[in-house]
C-alpha positions in Angstrom: -2.1 25.2 -8.1 -3.3 24.3 -4.5 -2.6 21.4 -2.7 -5.8 21.0 -1.5 -7.9 18.2 -3.0 -11.6 17.0 -2.8 -11.8 14.1 -1.0 -14.2 10.9 -0.9 -15.3 8.7 2.2 -14.6 5.0 2.6 -17.4 3.3 4.6 -15.7 3.7 7.8 -15.7 7.5 7.3 -11.7 8.1 6.7 -11.3 10.3 3.9 -9.1 9.8 0.9 -8.0 12.2 -1.9 -10.5 12.0 -4.9 -7.6 12.3 -7.4 -4.4 10.1 -7.0 -1.8 8.4 -8.9 -1.4 5.3 -10.6 2.0 3.3 -11.5 1.3 0.7 -13.9 4.2 0.3 -16.0 6.7 2.5 -14.0 9.8 1.1 -12.7 10.3 -1.2 -15.7 12.8 1.1 -17.7 15.9 2.2 -15.9 16.4 5.1 -18.0 12.9 6.6 -17.0 13.3 5.9 -13.2 14.3 9.4 -12.1 11.3 11.0 -14.3 9.1 8.6 -12.9 10.3 9.3 -9.0 10.1 12.9 -9.7 6.7 13.0 -11.2 5.6 10.7 -8.0 6.7 13.2 -5.5 5.7 16.4 -7.7 2.0 14.7 -7.5 2.5 14.2 -3.8 3.1 18.0 -3.4 0.2 18.9 -5.3 -2.0 16.7 -2.6 -2.4 13.9 -4.9 -1.2 11.5 -1.9 -3.3 8.5 -2.9 -1.1 6.4 -4.8 -1.9 3.1 -6.3 0.5 -0.1 -7.2 0.6 -3.9 -7.4 2.8 -6.8 -6.9 2.2 -7.9 -10.6 3.2 -4.6 -11.9 6.9 -5.0 -13.3 6.6 -8.3 -11.1 7.7 -6.0 -8.0 9.6 -3.7 -9.7 7.1 -0.9 -9.5 6.6 -1.4 -5.8 10.3 -1.1 -5.7 10.6 2.2 -7.5 7.7 3.3 -5.2 9.5 2.4 -2.1 12.5 4.8 -3.2 10.2 7.5 -4.3 8.4 7.5 -0.8 11.5 8.1 1.1 10.9 10.7 3.8 7.2 11.3 2.8 5.6 7.8 3.4 3.3 9.0 6.4 2.1 11.7 4.0 0.8 9.0 1.5 -2.4 6.5 1.5 -0.8 3.8 0.0 -2.7 1.1 -2.2 -1.3 -2.4 -3.5 -2.8 -5.4 -4.9 -2.1 -8.8 -4.6 -2.3 -11.4 -7.4 -5.6 -13.9 -7.5 -3.0 -16.8 -7.4 -1.6 -15.7 -4.2 -5.0 -14.9 -2.5 -5.2 -18.0 -0.2 -5.2 -17.4 3.5 -1.3 -18.0 3.9 -0.5 -16.8 0.4 -1.9 -13.4 0.9 0.0 -12.8 4.1 3.4 -13.8 2.2 2.6 -11.8 -0.6 1.7 -8.7 1.5 5.2 -9.2 3.4 6.9 -9.1 0.1 5.1 -6.0 -1.0 6.0 -4.6 2.2 9.7 -5.0 1.7 9.6 -3.7 -1.7 7.8 -0.6 -0.4 10.0 0.1 2.2 7.0 0.3 5.0 5.4 -1.3 7.4 1.9 -1.3 6.4 -0.4 -0.6 3.3 -3.2 1.4 3.8 -5.5 -0.3 1.3 -4.8 -3.9 -0.1 -6.7 -5.2 -2.9 -7.5 -8.4 -4.5 -6.4 -7.6 -8.1 -9.2 -9.8 -9.8 -11.2 -13.0 -9.2 -9.4 -16.2 -9.1 -9.9 -19.6 -8.2 -9.5 -19.2 -4.4 -12.8 -19.2 -2.7 -13.6 -15.5 -1.5 -14.2 -16.6 2.0 -10.4 -17.6 2.3 -9.3 -14.4 0.8 -11.4 -12.4 3.2 -9.9 -14.5 6.3 -6.3 -13.7 5.1 -7.1 -9.9 4.7 -8.8 -9.8 8.2 -5.6 -11.6 9.6 -3.4 -8.9 7.8 -5.7 -6.3 9.2 -5.5 -7.5 12.9 -1.7 -7.6 12.6 -1.3 -4.1 11.4 0.2 -5.1 8.0 -2.9 -3.4 6.2 -5.3 -0.8 7.4 -8.3 -1.6 4.8 -8.9 -3.9 2.2 -10.9 -4.4 -1.1 -11.0 -5.8 -4.4 -10.8 -4.7 -8.1 -12.1 -5.9 -11.5 -15.3 -7.0 -9.4 -18.6 -6.9 -11.1 -21.9 -6.7 -9.6 -22.4 -10.4 -9.1 -19.3 -10.7 -7.8 -19.9 -7.9 -5.0 -23.1 -9.9 -4.1 -21.0 -12.9 -3.5 -18.5 -11.3 -1.6 -21.0 -9.7 0.5 -22.3 -13.4 1.1 -19.4 -14.3 2.9 -18.4 -14.0 6.5 -16.6 -10.5 6.9 -16.9 -9.7 3.1 -19.1 -6.5 4.1 -15.8 -4.9 5.3 -15.0 -4.2 1.8 -13.7 -0.6 1.5 -13.8 -0.1 -2.6 -13.6 -1.9 -5.9 -11.1 -0.6 -8.4 -12.5 -1.0 -11.9 -12.1 0.2 -15.4 -14.3 3.3 -15.7 -13.9 6.2 -18.1 -16.0 8.0 -20.7 -15.5 5.3 -23.2 -16.6 2.5 -20.9 -19.5 3.5 -19.0 -20.6 0.0 -18.3 -20.3 0.2 -14.7 -23.0 3.2 -14.4 -25.8 0.8 -15.2 -26.0 -1.2 -12.0 -22.5 -1.4 -10.3 -21.7 2.3 -9.6 -25.2 2.6 -7.9 -24.6 -0.9 -5.9 -21.6 0.6 -4.4 -22.9 3.9 -3.6 -26.0 2.2 -1.8 -23.4 0.7 0.6 -21.3 4.0 1.0 -18.4 2.3 -1.0 -16.5 4.6 -3.2 -15.3 3.6 -6.8 -12.0 3.9 -8.1 -11.4 4.3 -11.4 -8.4 3.1 -13.2 -7.4 4.1 -16.7 -9.6 7.4 -16.3 -8.2 8.2 -19.9 -8.6 5.1 -21.2 -4.8 4.4 -21.2 -4.7 7.5 -23.7 -6.7 5.5 -26.3 -9.6 7.8 -26.7 -11.0 8.4 -29.9 -9.2 10.8 -32.1 -12.1 13.0 -33.1 -15.1 13.4 -30.5 -16.7 16.1 -28.5 -13.8 16.1 -26.0 -11.6 17.6 -28.7 -14.1 20.4 -29.2 -14.4 21.0 -25.4 -10.9 20.9 -24.9 -10.2 23.3 -27.8 -12.6 25.9 -26.1 -11.4 25.5 -22.6 -7.7 25.6 -23.9 -6.8 22.1 -22.1 -6.1 18.6 -23.1 -8.6 16.0 -24.4 -7.3 14.0 -21.4 -8.1 16.7 -18.9 -11.7 16.9 -20.1 -11.8 12.9 -20.1 -10.3 13.2 -16.6 -12.6 16.0 -15.4 -15.6 13.9 -16.3 -14.8 11.0 -14.4 -14.2 13.1 -11.4 -17.7 14.5 -11.8 -19.3 12.0 -9.6 -18.8 12.3 -6.4 -18.6 8.7 -5.3 -15.8 8.2 -7.7 -12.0 8.8 -7.3 -9.4 8.1 -9.8 -5.8 6.9 -10.3 -4.3 8.4 -13.5 -0.7 7.2 -14.4 1.9 9.8 -15.4 5.8 9.6 -15.4 6.3 13.0 -16.5 6.0 16.1 -14.1 4.2 18.1 -16.8 1.7 15.6 -17.1 1.0 15.2 -13.2 0.3 19.0 -13.4 -2.1 18.5 -15.9 -3.9 15.9 -14.1 -3.9 18.2 -11.2 -5.6 20.9 -13.2 -8.4 18.9 -14.3 -9.7 18.5 -10.8 -10.5 21.9 -11.1 -12.2 21.8 -14.5 -15.9 21.8 -14.1 -17.9 21.1 -17.4 -21.1 22.6 -17.9 -24.4 21.1 -18.6 -24.1 21.4 -22.4 -20.7 19.9 -22.5 -22.2 17.0 -20.7 -25.0 16.6 -23.2 -22.8 16.6 -26.1 -20.3 13.8 -24.4 -23.3 11.8 -23.5 -24.5 11.9 -26.9 -21.2 10.7 -28.6 -20.4 8.4 -25.6 -24.1 7.2 -24.8 -24.5 5.8 -21.1 -25.7 2.5 -20.6 -29.3 1.4 -21.0 -28.7 -2.4 -20.2 -26.2 -4.4 -18.3 -22.8 -4.8 -19.6 -20.1 -7.2 -18.6 -17.5 -5.3 -16.8 -14.4 -4.7 -18.9 -11.0 -4.9 -17.7 -7.3 -4.0 -19.3 
């Protein structure tokens, strides 16, 4: 496999990998720590150098694991973390970021996201993010789990248009964002970050994905991941704590589905014909 991976552009033109790595639930079991670190390092070697985490994951344990995994390769990685909504005040976001930086053993986060909406006014959170950016603690900021109306409200506050991405639940089984959210973001040159792109391994037990996987000699999850990656404005962060699964994810990047395969998928996992509320995990 090549370590050359397609990329997407942030609104300012910076290119980032179209396929990265998630870390949800990693760092929580000491018995899996070595395997998880090895998997992350393998992904970096394969070009999956965008890595997503959050202060919520393991209440900091995942960030600590990642800080260890990135020893010696931090500058090769586009690092993403997320702040709790209750820490998203102007001062709170700065204190939370400092703690994340300590756990991650780095001096900056490349992309810092508001994990979901809370009670803190968006204008205050944006002020906090912009202060962190001016201080060099973060390079970009964005949001997660924001629906279209949330994005419109964000863009109405001073500085809100500086948002770099929206990380949302989007996969073949949860296609709601296609109706209005993905087009809204694309119109503003903002890529969509897909989390749980294989639906947290809870895809239906029997679907056209199985037939395609059988014919292609790949796994159902590789087909599902390739389906998400088909959209040029979407990048994905599948999680894997095992080297062999990381390699499978990377191979999905090279899997091009045919028009007939897309039609079979659409017939089973129907695209939305009306607005659906944004789902979350």
